C-alpha positions as CSV (number, residue, x, y, z in Angstrom):
1,M,3.3,9.5,11.4
2,W,4.3,7.4,14.1
3,K,7.9,6.8,12.4
4,L,8.0,10.6,11.0
5,A,7.3,11.6,14.9
6,Q,10.5,9.8,15.7
7,S,12.6,11.9,13.7
8,P,14.6,14.8,15.7
9,H,14.6,16.9,12.9
10,L,10.6,17.8,13.5
11,T,9.5,20.8,15.5
12,Q,5.6,20.7,14.4
13,L,3.4,17.7,12.6
14,W,0.1,18.3,11.1
15,C,-2.3,15.5,9.5
16,A,-4.8,16.0,7.3
17,P,-7.7,14.5,8.0
18,G,-5.9,12.2,10.5
19,N,-7.7,9.7,12.6
20,G,-8.2,8.5,16.4
21,G,-5.0,7.0,16.6
22,I,-2.5,9.7,14.9
23,A,-4.4,12.3,17.1
24,Q,-2.6,10.1,20.1
25,E,1.0,10.4,18.6
26,R,3.5,12.9,20.1
27,L,7.0,14.0,18.4
28,I,9.6,12.2,20.0
29,H,12.4,15.0,20.2
30,R,9.7,17.7,22.0
31,G,6.4,15.9,23.0
32,A,4.3,18.1,21.1
33,P,0.9,16.0,19.7
34,V,0.4,15.5,16.4
35,A,-2.2,18.0,15.4
36,C,-4.9,16.6,13.5
37,V,-6.4,19.1,10.8
38,S,-10.2,18.5,9.4
39,V,-9.2,18.8,5.5
40,G,-10.1,15.9,3.4
41,A,-7.1,14.1,1.6
42,E,-8.6,14.9,-1.9
43,D,-9.1,18.3,-0.9
44,V,-6.2,19.8,-2.8
45,P,-6.9,23.7,-2.4
46,G,-7.4,23.1,0.9
47,L,-4.0,21.1,1.6
48,L,-2.5,23.7,-0.5
49,G,-4.0,26.4,1.8
50,L,-3.3,24.4,5.0
51,A,0.5,24.1,4.2
52,R,0.9,27.9,3.6
53,E,-0.8,28.6,6.7
54,K,1.0,26.3,8.9
55,G,4.5,27.2,6.8
56,A,5.4,23.6,6.5
57,D,8.9,23.0,5.1
58,L,7.8,19.4,3.6
59,T,4.5,17.9,2.9
60,V,4.3,13.7,2.8
61,V,1.5,12.3,0.7
62,G,0.1,9.3,1.7
63,P,-2.9,8.0,-0.3
64,D,-3.4,7.6,-4.1
65,N,-6.3,9.7,-4.9
66,P,-4.6,13.0,-4.0
67,L,-1.5,12.0,-6.3
68,A,-3.6,11.2,-8.9
69,L,-5.1,14.4,-8.6
70,G,-1.8,16.0,-9.4
71,I,-1.3,17.4,-5.7
72,V,2.3,17.5,-6.3
73,D,2.3,19.4,-9.2
74,Q,0.2,22.1,-7.5
75,F,2.4,22.3,-4.6
76,Q,5.5,22.8,-6.9
77,R,3.8,25.5,-9.2
78,S,3.1,27.1,-5.7
79,G,7.2,26.7,-4.6
80,L,5.9,24.5,-1.9
81,R,8.4,21.2,-1.2
82,I,6.4,17.9,-1.4
83,W,6.8,14.3,-1.5
84,G,5.5,11.9,-3.7
85,P,5.2,11.2,-7.4
86,N,3.9,13.8,-9.6
87,R,0.5,13.4,-11.9
88,K,2.4,11.6,-14.6
89,A,4.4,9.4,-12.4
90,A,1.5,8.7,-10.4
91,E,-0.1,7.1,-13.6
92,F,1.4,3.8,-12.5
93,E,-1.0,3.4,-10.2
94,S,-3.8,5.4,-11.4
95,S,-3.8,3.5,-14.7
96,K,-3.7,0.1,-15.1
97,V,-3.5,0.0,-18.8
98,F,-0.8,2.9,-19.1
99,A,1.2,0.7,-16.6
100,Q,0.9,-2.7,-18.3
101,Q,1.8,-0.7,-21.7
102,F,4.8,0.7,-20.2
103,M,6.0,-2.7,-18.8
104,G,5.6,-4.2,-22.3
105,R,7.7,-1.0,-23.9
106,Y,10.4,-1.7,-21.7
107,G,10.4,-5.8,-21.4
108,I,9.5,-5.7,-18.0
109,P,8.5,-9.3,-17.3
110,T,4.5,-9.3,-16.7
111,A,1.5,-11.5,-17.0
112,R,0.0,-11.9,-20.8
113,S,-2.7,-9.2,-21.0
114,G,-5.0,-7.3,-23.1
115,T,-6.6,-3.6,-22.8
116,F,-10.9,-3.2,-23.5
117,I,-13.1,-0.8,-23.6
118,S,-16.1,-3.0,-24.5
119,A,-17.2,-6.4,-23.4
120,E,-17.7,-8.6,-26.0
121,P,-14.0,-8.3,-27.4
122,A,-12.9,-8.7,-23.6
123,K,-14.8,-12.1,-23.2
124,D,-13.2,-13.4,-26.3
125,F,-9.6,-12.6,-24.8
126,A,-10.9,-14.0,-21.7
127,T,-12.3,-17.5,-23.4
128,T,-8.2,-18.0,-25.1
129,L,-7.2,-18.0,-21.3
130,E,-9.9,-20.6,-20.3
131,G,-11.3,-17.9,-17.9
132,G,-8.5,-18.1,-15.8
133,C,-7.6,-14.2,-15.3
134,A,-7.4,-11.1,-13.2
135,V,-9.9,-8.5,-14.6
136,K,-8.9,-5.1,-13.7
137,A,-10.7,-1.6,-13.5
138,D,-8.0,0.9,-15.4
139,G,-8.5,3.6,-12.5
140,L,-8.3,3.5,-8.8
141,A,-10.9,1.8,-6.9
142,L,-9.6,1.8,-3.4
143,G,-7.9,-1.9,-4.0
144,K,-10.8,-3.5,-4.6
145,G,-10.7,-3.0,-8.4
146,V,-9.2,-6.3,-9.4
147,L,-11.5,-9.6,-9.7
148,V,-9.5,-12.8,-9.8
149,C,-11.5,-15.6,-12.1
150,R,-11.0,-19.5,-11.8
151,N,-13.0,-20.1,-15.2
152,L,-14.9,-18.5,-18.1
153,E,-18.0,-18.0,-16.2
154,E,-16.3,-16.0,-13.3
155,A,-14.5,-14.2,-16.1
156,T,-17.6,-13.0,-17.9
157,Q,-19.3,-11.8,-14.6
158,A,-16.0,-10.0,-13.6
159,I,-16.4,-8.3,-17.1
160,D,-19.9,-7.4,-17.0
161,Q,-19.8,-6.2,-14.0
162,I,-17.1,-3.5,-14.5
163,L,-17.5,-2.8,-18.1
164,V,-21.7,-3.2,-18.4
165,R,-22.8,-2.5,-14.8
166,K,-20.1,0.0,-14.0
167,S,-19.6,-1.3,-10.4
168,F,-16.5,1.1,-10.4
169,G,-17.9,3.9,-12.3
170,E,-14.9,6.1,-14.4
171,A,-12.5,3.9,-13.0
172,G,-13.8,0.9,-14.5
173,A,-14.4,2.7,-18.3
174,R,-11.3,0.5,-19.2
175,I,-10.0,-2.9,-18.2
176,V,-6.9,-4.8,-18.5
177,I,-7.2,-8.4,-18.3
178,Q,-4.3,-10.4,-17.2
179,E,-3.8,-14.2,-17.3
180,L,-4.0,-15.9,-14.0
181,L,-0.1,-16.4,-12.9
182,A,0.9,-19.5,-10.5
183,G,3.2,-18.8,-8.0
184,T,3.8,-17.0,-4.6
185,E,2.8,-13.0,-4.5
186,V,5.2,-10.5,-2.6
187,S,5.7,-6.9,-2.1
188,L,8.4,-5.1,-3.3
189,H,9.1,-1.6,-2.4
190,A,11.8,1.0,-3.7
191,L,12.8,4.3,-2.9
192,C,12.9,6.9,-5.9
193,D,14.4,10.0,-6.4
194,G,14.1,10.6,-10.0
195,Q,17.4,8.9,-11.2
196,V,18.1,6.3,-8.2
197,A,15.5,3.4,-6.8
198,K,16.5,1.8,-3.2
199,L,15.0,-1.7,-2.8
200,F,13.5,-2.5,0.7
201,P,13.2,-6.1,1.8
202,T,10.6,-8.3,0.9
203,S,7.1,-8.0,2.6
204,Q,4.0,-10.2,1.8
205,D,0.3,-8.9,1.8
206,H,-2.7,-11.0,2.2
207,K,-5.4,-9.5,0.3
208,R,-8.5,-12.0,0.4
209,A,-10.8,-11.2,3.2
210,L,-10.6,-14.5,4.6
211,D,-8.3,-17.6,5.8
212,G,-6.9,-20.0,3.1
213,D,-6.9,-16.6,0.8
214,Q,-10.7,-17.1,0.0
215,G,-13.4,-14.6,-0.2
216,P,-13.3,-11.1,-2.2
217,N,-10.3,-9.1,-2.6
218,T,-9.6,-6.1,-0.2
219,G,-7.4,-3.2,0.6
220,G,-5.1,-5.6,2.5
221,M,-5.9,-8.1,5.6
222,G,-2.3,-8.3,7.0
223,A,1.8,-8.8,6.2
224,Y,4.8,-9.8,7.5
225,S,8.2,-8.9,6.5
226,P,11.0,-10.2,5.4
227,T,9.5,-13.3,3.5
228,P,11.7,-16.3,3.0
229,F,10.8,-16.5,-0.6
230,L,13.6,-14.2,-2.1
231,S,17.1,-14.6,-1.1
232,D,19.3,-11.2,-1.4
233,A,20.7,-12.6,-4.4
234,Q,17.2,-13.3,-6.0
235,L,16.1,-10.0,-4.7
236,A,18.8,-8.2,-6.3
237,E,18.2,-10.4,-9.6
238,A,14.4,-8.9,-9.3
239,G,15.7,-5.5,-9.2
240,R,18.2,-5.7,-12.3
241,K,15.2,-7.0,-14.1
242,I,12.2,-4.8,-12.8
243,I,13.7,-1.8,-11.3
244,E,16.5,-1.2,-14.0
245,P,14.5,-1.4,-17.0
246,W,11.7,0.7,-15.2
247,L,14.3,3.7,-14.7
248,R,15.5,3.5,-18.1
249,G,11.7,3.7,-19.5
250,C,11.0,6.3,-16.8
251,A,14.1,8.4,-18.2
252,A,13.4,7.9,-21.9
253,E,9.7,9.0,-21.4
254,G,10.6,11.9,-19.2
255,I,8.8,10.5,-16.1
256,D,10.5,12.2,-12.9
257,F,9.6,9.8,-10.0
258,R,10.0,10.9,-6.7
259,G,8.6,8.6,-4.1
260,I,7.7,5.3,-3.8
261,L,7.2,2.6,-6.7
262,Y,5.4,-0.6,-5.2
263,P,5.4,-3.3,-7.6
264,G,3.4,-6.5,-6.7
265,L,4.9,-9.5,-7.8
266,M,4.1,-12.8,-8.4
267,L,7.0,-15.4,-8.0
268,T,6.5,-18.0,-11.3
269,R,8.5,-20.8,-12.5
270,D,9.7,-18.7,-15.2
271,G,11.2,-16.0,-12.5
272,P,9.4,-12.9,-11.0
273,K,6.7,-11.3,-13.2
274,V,5.0,-7.5,-11.9
275,L,1.2,-8.0,-11.3
276,E,0.5,-4.3,-10.9
277,F,2.5,-0.8,-9.6
278,N,1.4,1.0,-6.9
279,A,2.9,4.7,-6.5
280,R,3.0,5.2,-2.7
281,F,3.6,3.1,0.5
282,G,1.7,-0.2,0.6
283,D,-1.0,-0.8,3.0
284,P,-0.4,-3.0,5.3
285,E,3.0,-3.6,4.3
286,T,4.2,-0.2,5.5
287,Q,2.9,-1.2,8.9
288,V,5.6,-4.1,9.0
289,Y,8.4,-2.1,6.9
290,L,8.6,1.0,9.0
291,P,9.1,-1.1,12.8
292,R,12.2,-2.6,10.8
293,L,13.6,0.5,9.0
294,E,16.6,2.1,11.2
295,N,17.1,5.2,9.1
296,D,15.4,8.3,9.8
297,L,12.4,8.6,7.5
298,V,12.5,12.4,7.0
299,E,16.2,12.2,6.0
300,L,15.0,9.5,3.3
301,L,12.1,11.4,2.6
302,D,14.1,14.6,2.2
303,A,16.6,13.2,0.3
304,S,14.2,11.5,-2.3
305,V,13.0,15.1,-2.9
306,R,16.3,16.7,-3.5
307,G,17.5,13.7,-5.8
308,E,20.3,12.7,-3.2
309,L,19.7,9.4,-2.4
310,N,23.1,8.0,-3.7
311,K,24.4,9.6,-0.6
312,L,22.0,7.5,1.9
313,E,22.1,3.7,2.5
314,L,18.9,2.0,4.1
315,R,19.3,0.2,7.4
316,W,17.1,-2.8,8.4
317,S,16.6,-4.2,11.4
318,P,17.2,-8.4,11.3
319,S,13.8,-8.8,13.1
320,V,10.4,-10.2,12.1
321,A,7.4,-7.9,11.7
322,V,3.9,-9.0,11.4
323,C,1.0,-6.9,11.3
324,V,-2.9,-8.2,11.8
325,V,-5.8,-6.1,10.3
326,M,-8.9,-6.2,12.4
327,A,-11.7,-4.7,10.1
328,S,-15.4,-3.9,10.7
329,G,-17.9,-6.5,10.1
330,G,-19.1,-6.9,6.8
331,Y,-16.1,-5.4,5.2
332,P,-15.2,-5.3,2.1
333,G,-18.7,-5.0,1.4
334,S,-21.2,-2.8,3.8
335,Y,-20.3,-2.3,7.3
336,V,-21.6,-0.1,10.4
337,K,-19.5,2.5,11.6
338,G,-19.2,4.2,15.2
339,K,-18.6,1.0,17.1
340,P,-16.4,1.5,20.1
341,I,-13.1,0.0,20.6
342,H,-11.8,-1.8,23.9
343,G,-8.5,-2.7,25.1
344,L,-6.3,-0.4,23.2
345,E,-4.8,0.9,26.2
346,A,-3.8,-2.7,27.6
347,V,-1.9,-3.2,24.1
348,A,-0.2,-0.2,24.1
349,R,1.4,-1.2,27.4
350,L,3.0,-4.5,25.5
351,A,6.2,-4.2,24.3
352,N,7.6,-4.7,20.5
353,T,3.8,-4.0,19.9
354,K,2.4,-0.9,17.7
355,V,-1.2,-0.4,16.8
356,F,-1.4,1.5,13.7
357,H,-5.0,3.1,13.3
358,A,-6.9,3.1,10.2
359,G,-10.9,3.8,10.0
360,T,-10.9,5.1,13.6
361,A,-12.5,8.5,15.0
362,Q,-12.4,10.3,18.1
363,A,-15.9,10.2,19.8
364,G,-15.6,12.3,23.1
365,D,-13.4,10.1,25.1
366,Q,-14.0,7.0,23.1
367,V,-12.0,5.7,19.9
368,V,-14.8,4.1,18.0
369,T,-14.9,2.7,14.2
370,S,-14.9,4.6,11.0
371,G,-14.1,2.5,8.2
372,G,-13.6,-0.8,6.9
373,R,-10.1,-1.5,7.9
374,V,-9.9,-0.3,11.4
375,L,-6.8,-1.0,13.1
376,G,-3.4,-2.8,11.9
377,V,-2.1,-4.6,15.1
378,T,1.8,-4.9,14.6
379,T,4.5,-6.7,16.4
380,W,7.9,-7.6,15.9
381,A,10.2,-10.4,17.2
382,E,13.4,-12.4,16.4
383,D,11.7,-14.6,14.3
384,L,8.2,-15.3,12.5
385,A,6.6,-17.6,15.1
386,G,7.4,-15.1,17.9
387,A,6.1,-12.2,16.1
388,R,2.9,-14.0,14.9
389,Q,2.4,-15.0,18.3
390,A,2.6,-11.7,19.8
391,A,0.4,-10.2,16.9
392,Y,-2.4,-12.4,17.7
393,A,-2.1,-12.4,21.8
394,A,-2.3,-8.3,21.1
395,V,-5.4,-8.8,18.6
396,N,-7.1,-10.8,21.4
397,E,-7.0,-7.8,23.8
398,I,-9.0,-5.8,21.4
399,R,-12.5,-5.5,21.0
400,F,-15.2,-4.3,18.9
401,E,-18.3,-5.3,17.8
402,G,-18.3,-7.2,14.8
403,A,-14.5,-7.3,14.5
404,Q,-13.3,-9.9,11.8
405,F,-9.5,-10.5,10.9
406,R,-7.8,-13.2,9.1
407,R,-5.9,-15.8,11.7
408,D,-3.4,-17.2,9.2
409,I,-1.2,-14.3,8.5
410,G,2.4,-15.2,7.7
411,V,1.6,-19.2,7.6
412,K,2.9,-19.4,3.8
413,A,6.0,-18.6,5.1
414,I,6.3,-21.4,8.2
415,G,8.8,-24.0,7.0
416,A,9.3,-22.2,3.5
417,G,12.6,-20.7,5.2
């Protein structure tokens, strides 16, 4: 919303359902506030009715679930313009089985893997990997459906958790087991219009809950961009080996992908390999991409919908951006909501700093916690050291009961460049 609100093309902007931070955003061009409307992100009929009622010229889809539910298809059938991949295209994220098999069909480098619906064959395959594997629920699971296993005991427990105990419900009716790749993990993003894909610079997410990549997987505890692990030439080569065959595969299978493709990569000794695909902006990667993006985001999304990305070039600031996620105590497990958040006003006055709200809500005149990942505290500077210092200085100004965050965001890059 923050980046969209900067566009001079906007006259009004609505967000459904929004949060305590989005409600405070204003359009740069007119000064009008962003209006938060209490329609759920998965209430597709309600969102369709809202777009009709407001006369919205373009709907922008952020989360994965509405894409998997086919919101784009329904809007298009109703003659409304909407940005994001349709239901078939969204399968790259909504089905890890589909994505893995697609990569196999088109020679996209990825990990050795198998797909299973019952536990015993899955355990047999995990044994061939000596237990070193990632066990993944097929469907969407709030970014938590990947269990990384270092030995056979952990792999057996992960398989039972998903296939036998049904911890992820229908999302875990099938699983993908991938060999555990060694290397450095980075995130790529590409803006697509059905024929053309424009690569973003690299970023790096930090998925584990605790410092040193310890603890359970989360939806992301922080990110920075760019990373020093891929040169411009290597990034272009990754595009040739991953994005180009992906585009050819989409054309061959009639997949009209208009939106963001987000491949998570492992940089191995044998070159980059795809761990999985997402079909929307990554979180928290978006928080470090958009402060560096110099284009008008509305113009880019409009070109993506129109199939005219070939007319535009992406422009990026040379600055380095860092995002530190502040989460509720207990996340990604159970946590308590409704904790008042203090210090936001002071941080809002800091230069080159933006606090992106995630799990927040307005309660009277206070902003309170309402989710697991609460805030994405983002700063940008000339170099990584400066951006990290500024980000943690801002984090230290913000307080809420039980707040937890990683203290090592970006550390892997220090000295690597």
